[in-house]
N, C-alpha and C positions, 0 to 999 in steps of 0.2 A: 504493500500500500504506500502511495506517495507520502512524503513527510508532511506536506501541506494538509492532506486529507486527515492524517493522524492527528495533527494539531487541532483541526476543526472539530473532530470527534471528541478529543480531550476537553476542549473548551465547552462543548455541549454537556459532557459528562460532569464537568465541574459545576456548571450552572444548575444542573438537575440535582446534584448532591447537596449544594447549598440550599436550594429550595426545599429539598427533603428534610434537611436538618431544621430549617425554620418551621415547617409545618408539623414535624414530629416532635421536636424538642423545644421549640420557641426560642432558639438561639439564632440570631440573625447576622450572618457573616457576608451577606450579599453586598453590603456597602463597604466592605473592607477592601483595601488595595489588592487587586486580584493577583498581582505578581507575588506578593507575600503569601497569600493563600495557596497559590500554586506550589511554591517551594515547600510549604508545610505539608501539603497533600502528597507531594512526591516522596518526602521522607516517610510519611505514614504508610504509603504503599508497601515499602520494603518491610517495615516493622510488622504490618498486619498480614504479610504474605499474600498480598493481592496483586494481580497483574494489571488490572484496570480500575479506574474510578467507579465504574459500574459495579464491579465486584465489591469494592469497598462500600458503596452505597447500600447494597443488599445487606451486608453485614451490619452496618450502622443502624439501618432501619429496624432490624429485628433483634438487636442486642444492645440495650442501654449501657451496659458496662463498657462495650467497645466504643460507644460514643464518648463516654467519660474519658477514656484513654485518648481518643482523637483530639479532644480539647487541648491537650498538651502540645499538639502540633499546630493547631490553628491560633493559639494565643502565645504571644512572645513573653517568656518568663526570664527576661534578662534585666537584672537590677543590681544595685550596690548601695550600701549605706553611704549617705551624704554624696551621692552621685552628682557630679557637676558642683563641686564645693562652693563656687561663686554664687550659685542660686541660693544656697542656705545662708551664706554670708549676707546676701542682699535681703533676705527675709529678716534676719536679725537687725539689719541697719535701717531698712525702709518700712517694714511692715509691723514688726513687733511693737514699736512705740505706739502705734495706733491701736493694735489689738489690746494693749494694756488699758485702754479707755473703756473697754466693755466689762460689765460685771461677770459675764459668762460667755464662752466661745463655743461655736460649732465649726468644725473643720472637716472637710471631705477630701480624702485621698482616693481619687477615681482611677480605677485600673491599678490597684495596689500590688498586684502580682504576689510575690512571696513575702512581702512585708517590710523590705529594707527601708523604703521611704517612710513608711508609717513610724517605725522606730526612730528613724533619724529626726522626724518632726517632733516625736514625743520627747526625745532628749533635748532638742532645742528649746521646746516649751518648758521643760523642767528647769533648764538652766536660766531661763528668763522669768521664772516664777509664775508661769501661766498654766502648767499642766493640770493643776488641781481644779481649775475652773474651766477646763476644756473638755469637750466631748468630740472624739475623733471617729468619724465614720470611714472605715476602710472597705472599699468595695472592689469586686472583680467578678468576671463571669465564670472563672475557673474555680470550681469548688475545691479541687485538690490543692491549688495554689493558696487558697484561703486557709486551708487546714495547716499548711506549712507556716503561713504567716501567723496564725494564732499561737503556734508553739513558740515562736521566737528563738529558734535554734538554727545555727548556721555552722558550716564547716570551719574549723579553726584555721585552716589555710587561708581563709578570707580575712582574718582579723587584721593582718598588717595593712592591707589596702583600705579596710574600713577605718582604721586608726589614722592613716595618712589623710584620707578625705575629711575626717572629723576635725583634725587640726587645721586644715586649709579652710574649712568652713567657719572657723572662728570658735571652735570648741574651747570651753573654759577650764576643762579638767583633763583627765585621761579617759579615753573611751573604755579602758579596762575597768573603770569605776562602775560601768553599767552592765557588766556581764561577768559570769564565772566560766572558767574553762573546765570541761568535763568530758573525758573519753573522746578526745579528738573533735570536740564541738565547743562553740561558745553559746552559752545559755543566757539570754538577755534577762535583766531584772524584771520580775513579774509586775513591779510597780509601774513600769512603762506602759503596760497594756491594760491596766485596770480601768482606764477611761476610754478604751477603744472598743468600738462595735464593729465586728467583721461581718459582712453580709454580701450576698449575691446581688449584683446590679449590672444591667447591661445598658451602655450608652446608646445602643442601637434600638432598643425596644422599650426600656423602662422610663419612668417619669420622675419628676421632682419629688423628693420625700422629706425635705427639711429646708429651713432657711440657714444659709451658711455665711460665716464671716470670711473664711478662706477656703478656696478650692485649689487643690494641687493635682493636676492631671498631666503627667510628664511622660513623654516618649510613648504615648498611646495613640494620639491622633495621627501620627505619621503613617499608621497602618490603615487609616480610613480614607475612603474617597471623599471628594469635596462635599457631596450631599450629606454624608454621614458626619463629617466634621461640622457642617453647619447645624445639624441636629444637636450635636454635643454642645456647641456654643450657645444654642438656644436654651438648652437645659441649664447650662452654667449661669447664664444671665438670669433666668427665672429663679435659680436656687440661691443666688447671692443676695445678701441683705443690702440695704442702702450703703453705698461706698465700700462694698465688699471687694476682696482681692482674689485674683485668679493667677495661678502660676502654671506655665507650660514648659515643655522641653526645649532644649537649646535649638533644635531644628524645626520647631513649630512656631506658628505665628497667627495672630488674629487679623493681620493686615488685610488679607483678601477675603475674609469671611463675611457672612451676612450680619455679624454683630460688631464689625470693626468700629462703628461709630458709637457703640455703647460703652466703650472702655477707653481709658487713657493710660499711657505708659507710667509705670512707677520705677522700674529698672529695665530699661530697654534691652540691654545686652543679655540680661539674665532672664528675660521673658516673664516679667511680673507686671500685671495690669490691675487697674482699679476701676470698678464700675462707676460711671459718671453720675453726678448728683441728680440729673434730670431724667434718669432712666428708671422705669418701674420694673 
């Protein structure tokens, strides 16, 4: 069969598979960047022992446990504590002074993956005296990733890079003050997660669930197409309180979105924005 025809069939199969996932499991990957989805599915084929996406679809449709495993290939679980340290330094410098003016805080980490950013924010808030009055919502569509995040346990080989990032981000102590080493792992202090709620939430299908003072959604939107990005920005605008803050990844921007006029720059390089005063 000519390569072009094979590519056309694979494209049809991918579209049918994503439709099937949506109607069977209510997870919507149809608005994700299709190149990223294609790479994930190619890796899944080998792991599942399938020759074609049609074979994979048949298995996924009839085996919910297989779908749970497939989520690991469709969602990107790459993170780090204090990833992009300049972002966290900018939060301390530009955002924390204003957060201090609120008697209580609600913070949403959207697409929290395995929890590294959640704990980074919790440590930052702890050091700034804000964690006790904060409620952090940590959401992701991958339930396996959420279970890892709730445990707060990471391989000890990652501790060095975590610590380097922490210090570059303006950490006030030693990161080792916040974890114990145990059998090749670092176990984060349980006090860091006592004000954290971990929950399933999809930016593709779910709605607003609370009014937030800060939303941090970093390195998630780069995997969305423009329509799905705009849906996410709509959600963020609706979710933020008056003059609330939004943080994005270094390769993400509000500039060409449908909500570009609803926000103003707080830290342009670090991609931190604030909802404008005249926006509901």
